[in-house]
N, C-alpha and C positions, 0 to 999 in steps of 0.2 A: 348884773341880773342873773348870770349863770351861777354865781356863788349863792344867791338867794334860792335858786331852784335846788342847788345841792343841799343846802341846809334844810329846806322844806322836805326834800326826799329823805334825808337822814332822820328828821323828826317823825315822818310817816313810818319809816322803818322801825324806829324805836317804839311807836305805838303798836305796830304789828307784832314786834317781838314781845311786848308786854301782853298783848292778846294771847299769843301762843303760850307764854309762861303761866298766865293766870287762868287759863281755861280749865273747865272741869273735864278731866279725862274720862273716857268710857269706863276705866277701871274704878273710878271714884263713884260711879253711879251704882246704887244698890241693885243687885239682880232680882228679878221677879221670883217669888217663892214657887218651888215646884209643888204640884199637888201630891198629897200623900198617896201611897199605893193602896189600892182597894183589894182586899182579899175576896176571892170568889168562893162560892160554896163547892164548886167542882174540884178545886185543888186543896191539898192539905195545907194547914195553917203554917207549916214549917218551911214551905217553899216561898221565898220572897219574890214579888213581881217587880219587874223593872219599871222605872218611872220615865222611860223614854216615850215621848209623845208618838202617837200612832202615825202622825203625818210625816215623820222622818223615816227614811229608808233604813234598812238594817245596816247597810255598809256605812251610813253617815252617823251612826250613833256614837262613834268614838272621836268625832271631829272636835277639836278645841273650840272654845267660844268665839275666838276671833275668826275662825274659818266659817262658823255658822253665820256670824254677822255678815261676812263678805259674801256668802252665798245668797243671803236674803236681800241684798241691795239690788235695786232695779238695773243699774249699770255697774256691775262688779268692777272694782278698782278705780272708779271715777273719783271718789273722794280722796283716795290715797294719792292718785296722780296729781290732783289739784293741790292737795296739801303739801306735796313736795315741790311742784312746779312753781307755785306762786312765790314763795320766798326765794327759791333758787333764781328765778328770772329777775326778781327785784334786786337781788345782790349783784347779779351779772350786769344788769342795766345801770346800777349805781356805779359799778367799776368803770363802765364806758363813759358815764357822765363825768366821773373824776378825771378820766383821761382827757375829756373835752375841756374841762376847766383848766387843766395844766397845760394843754397844748394849743387850745383854740382851733383845732382842726375840725371842720364841719362834719366830716364823715363820722367822727366819734359821737357827735350830737345826734346825727340821724340814726346811728345804730342804737344809741341809748334810748332814743324815743321809740324806736321799733320794739325793743325788748321791754320797755315800760308798757307799751300797749299789750304785749303778750302777757305780762305779769298781771295787768288789770283784768284781762279776759280770764286768766286762770283763777284769780281771786273771786271774780263774780261767779264763775262756775262752782267754785268751792263753797261759796256762800249759798248758792241756790241748792246744791246737793245737800248741804247741812240743814237748810231751812225745810226742805222736803222731808228729810229724815225726822226732824223735830215735830213737824206737823202730823206725820203719820204715827207718832208715838213710839218710835224706835228708841230703845234705851241707849244706843251708842251715839246719839246726836250730841254734838258739843253744846255746852251752855256758855255763851259768850255775852259779855257786857254790851248792852245796846249803845250806851254812850261812847264807849271806846270804839265800837264798830263805826259809828257815825264820824267820830274824830278821824279814824283811819281812812275811811272813804272820802271825807272832805279833803284830807291831806293829799290823798292820791289824785283827786280831781284837780286840785290846785297845782300839784306837781306836773300833771299832764298838760295843763294849760300853759304853765311857764315853759316847759321843755318844748312844747309845740311852737310857741311864739319865738323862742330862741332859735330852734332849728330852722324855722321859716324866715328868720332874720327880719321880723316885723318890728 
């Protein structure tokens, strides 16, 4: 049964890896066109006006697009943290589960289960942050396949169920 959980965990990781590889990156999304500068009657026609929106401060006008996106997030850094933590925790948990399968030491099963719970929490927070960004119409929200998301989530749920049953020795 531990090997079945290991294989299911690896299939879930493969679906997650495919999700990461096939996602539409923010650079792939077409940027919104900036409005054309309007010439005023008070200035001569030879002086071009800047197209920087008035809502941005003067010191922020030279910020790269990635920094502008990061500053506009409700919780800056949340998506980046979850985007890193979810796969990292899943790989570390998988390594502990492989150690459990090889040694049958219950401590490795408990550690693997705990790290799996952390990976699932990080994945859910990443999904929530991305879903909020997509609903608010932000251009940097990831476009992910719903079928693959359901497959990855179902695999994670089954992996959690099997590892919890094995760690509890049911």
